[in-house]
C-alpha positions in Angstrom: -21.4 -40.8 -46.9 -20.9 -43.4 -49.5 -17.6 -45.3 -49.5 -16.0 -47.4 -52.1 -14.2 -50.6 -51.2 -10.9 -49.9 -49.3 -8.0 -51.6 -47.7 -8.0 -53.5 -44.5 -5.1 -54.1 -42.2 -4.8 -55.9 -38.9 -1.1 -55.2 -38.3 0.0 -52.2 -36.2 0.6 -49.8 -39.1 3.0 -47.5 -37.2 4.7 -50.4 -35.3 3.0 -49.5 -32.0 2.2 -52.6 -30.0 -0.9 -51.0 -28.5 -2.4 -51.0 -32.0 -1.5 -54.6 -32.8 -4.5 -56.7 -33.6 -6.8 -53.7 -34.2 -8.6 -53.9 -37.6 -8.1 -50.7 -39.5 -9.9 -49.9 -42.8 -9.2 -47.1 -45.2 -11.7 -46.3 -48.0 -12.1 -43.6 -50.6 -15.3 -41.4 -50.1 -16.1 -40.1 -53.6 -18.8 -37.9 -52.1 -16.3 -35.9 -50.0 -13.3 -36.7 -52.2 -11.2 -37.8 -49.3 -10.0 -41.0 -47.6 -11.7 -42.2 -44.5 -10.0 -44.4 -41.9 -11.9 -46.5 -39.4 -11.1 -49.1 -36.8 -13.5 -52.0 -36.1 -12.8 -52.0 -32.4 -13.6 -48.3 -31.9 -16.6 -47.7 -34.3 -17.1 -44.1 -33.1 -13.6 -43.1 -34.2 -12.6 -42.2 -37.7 -10.2 -39.9 -39.5 -10.2 -38.3 -42.9 -7.1 -37.4 -45.0 -6.0 -36.4 -48.5 -4.2 -39.7 -48.8 -4.6 -43.2 -47.4 -1.5 -42.7 -45.3 -2.8 -39.4 -43.9 -6.1 -40.9 -42.9 -4.4 -44.0 -41.4 -1.8 -42.1 -39.5 -4.3 -39.6 -38.1 -6.5 -42.4 -36.9 -3.5 -44.2 -35.3 -2.7 -41.0 -33.3 -6.4 -40.7 -32.3 -6.6 -44.3 -31.1 -3.3 -44.0 -29.2 -4.7 -40.9 -27.4 -7.9 -42.8 -26.7 -6.0 -45.8 -25.3 -3.8 -43.5 -23.1 -6.9 -41.8 -21.8 -8.5 -45.2 -21.0 -5.3 -46.2 -19.1 -5.3 -43.0 -17.1 -9.0 -43.3 -16.3 -8.4 -46.9 -15.1 -5.4 -45.9 -13.0 -7.3 -43.0 -11.5 -10.3 -45.2 -10.7 -8.1 -47.9 -9.2 -6.4 -45.2 -7.0 -9.8 -44.0 -5.8 -10.9 -47.6 -4.9 -7.6 -48.2 -3.1 -8.1 -45.0 -1.1 -11.4 -46.2 0.1 -10.0 -49.4 1.6 
């Protein structure tokens, strides 16, 4: 997939503090005729959309779900360790 230069933002686009400081990037992909959003801190995650905003908002939701899952996994692991003590 070839991408043209896009926009970068480090602010939390949707105002979610969990996303603050993450480096989002949205680029146009002429090959697929769509926008592709990526985030530097999670290189395996991306989202495509018909507009920059669609791509960015979709990726925000995906990152939020990923962070929620990581928190749940951490809490679950902590509970298991505490149970062993």
